PABA-759824 format. One record per residue (C-alpha): x, y, z. Coordinates in steps of 0.25 Angstrom, whole numbers, plus 2048, in hexadecimal, padded with zeros to 3 digits. Layout:
N
XYZ;...
//
This chain:
192
34B3DE31B;3443E8312;3453E5303;3483F42FB;3483F72EE;3543FB2E6;34E4072E0;34E40C2EF;35B40B2F2;3654182F4;37141A2FB;37040E303;37D404304;3783F72FD;37E3EA301;37D3DD2F8;37C3D12FE;37C3C92F2;3873BE2EF;3943C52EA;3903BE2DC;3823C32DC;3873D22DF;3933D02D4;3873CE2CB;3803DA2CF;37E3E42D9;3773F12DC;3833FC2DA;3894012E7;3843F72EE;38F3EC2F7;3903DE2F7;38F3D7304;38C3C9307;3863C4315;3943BE318;39C3CB314;3933D5319;3963D4327;3A53D5327;3A63DF31C;39A3E931C;39E3F3325;3AA3F531D;3A13FA312;3953FD317;39040B31F;38740832A;380416329;37A41331B;36F409317;3713FC311;3683F4308;36C3E5305;36B3E02F6;3673D22F6;3633C62EC;35B3B92F0;3693B22F4;36D3BB2FD;35E3BE303;3613B630E;36E3BD314;3653CA316;3603CA323;36E3C5328;3743D0321;3693D9326;36C3D5334;37D3D6332;37C3E332B;3753EA339;37E3E2344;3883E933B;3823F733C;37A3F932E;36D3FB334;368403327;3653F5320;3583FB316;3543EE311;35A3E6304;3573E52F4;3583DA2EB;3643DA2E1;35B3D52D6;3543E42D8;3603EC2D6;35D3F22C7;3693ED2BE;36D3FB2BB;36F3FC2CB;3783F02CB;3873EC2C7;38F3E02C6;39E3DD2CD;3A73D82C4;3AE3CA2C8;3BB3C32C2;3BF3B42C4;3CC3B12CA;3D03AC2BC;3CF3B92B4;3D63C02C1;3E23B92BF;3E23BD2B2;3E03CC2B5;3EB3D42B0;3EB3E32B1;3EA3ED2BC;3DF3E82C7;3DC3E62D5;3DC3DA2DB;3D43DD2EA;3D53D42F4;3CA3D62FF;3CF3CB309;3D63D1316;3E23CD317;3DE3C2322;3D83B931A;3E13B930D;3E53AB30E;3E53A82FE;3EC3B62F7;3E73BC2EC;3ED3BF2DD;3F73CA2E0;3F63D02D4;3EE3DF2D9;3ED3DA2E5;3E63E32EF;3E03DE2FC;3D63E7303;3CE3DD30C;3BF3E230A;3BD3E8318;3C73F2315;3C33F5307;3BB40130A;3C540830F;3D1403305;3C94032F8;3CE4112F3;3DC40A2F3;3D84022E6;3D94082D8;3CC40A2D2;3D340A2C4;3D53FA2C6;3CB3EF2C8;3CB3E82D4;3C93DA2D6;3C33D52E4;3C73C92EA;3C23C32F8;3C23B52FC;3B53B22F4;3B13BD2EF;3A53C42F8;3B03CF2FE;3B53D12EF;3A53D52EA;3A43DE2F7;3B03E42F3;3AC3E62E6;39F3EA2EA;3A43F62F2;3AF3FA2E7;3A83FC2DB;3A04072E3;3AE40E2E4;3B140E2D7;3BA4012D5;3B83F62CA;3B83EA2D3;3B73DB2CD;3B53CF2D7;3BE3C32D6;3B33B72D6;3B73AE2E0;3C13B42E8;3CC3AE2ED;3C73A12EE;3C53A22E0;3D63A82DE;3DA39B2E6;3D13912DE;3D73992D0;3E739A2D6;3E838B2DB;
//
């Protein structure tokens, strides 16, 4: 796969395959975060097969590059132009995704949305009910417009991976997402 220069990338889908923590701490504006484990299940809901893709990696995710490339091609994404290194993206072209601890979330007052991204069939541990909205990640592209752009949206899933994917999408749609660190695993630990 070809290594590309960030300065040569225009009008392409940027897919950042780094870990959620790496992505949250700084990513290319307009990129979507899919780790290798959720790409196959969710990418088709967010990507178009007729637009070229560039993968964003770091040293830790480089080992997943070829496997993800093969998976993407099997899914019909045949226009993968190559990859760029996250460390080569200019600081002025990056942004961060805010996070919040469960303890701080549970103390929140005011008007916000707690967006549970789990599908109804996997909800075995209930999320905090205050301001709760459930839109499974696979439905987000169809249902995101039902969310209020004037409210902070706390994204929540099982462990934080899907919450980060959702936040990467919602930022580009004009929302203010904040990822709940550790997801429902952390909520359960904090409320026991």
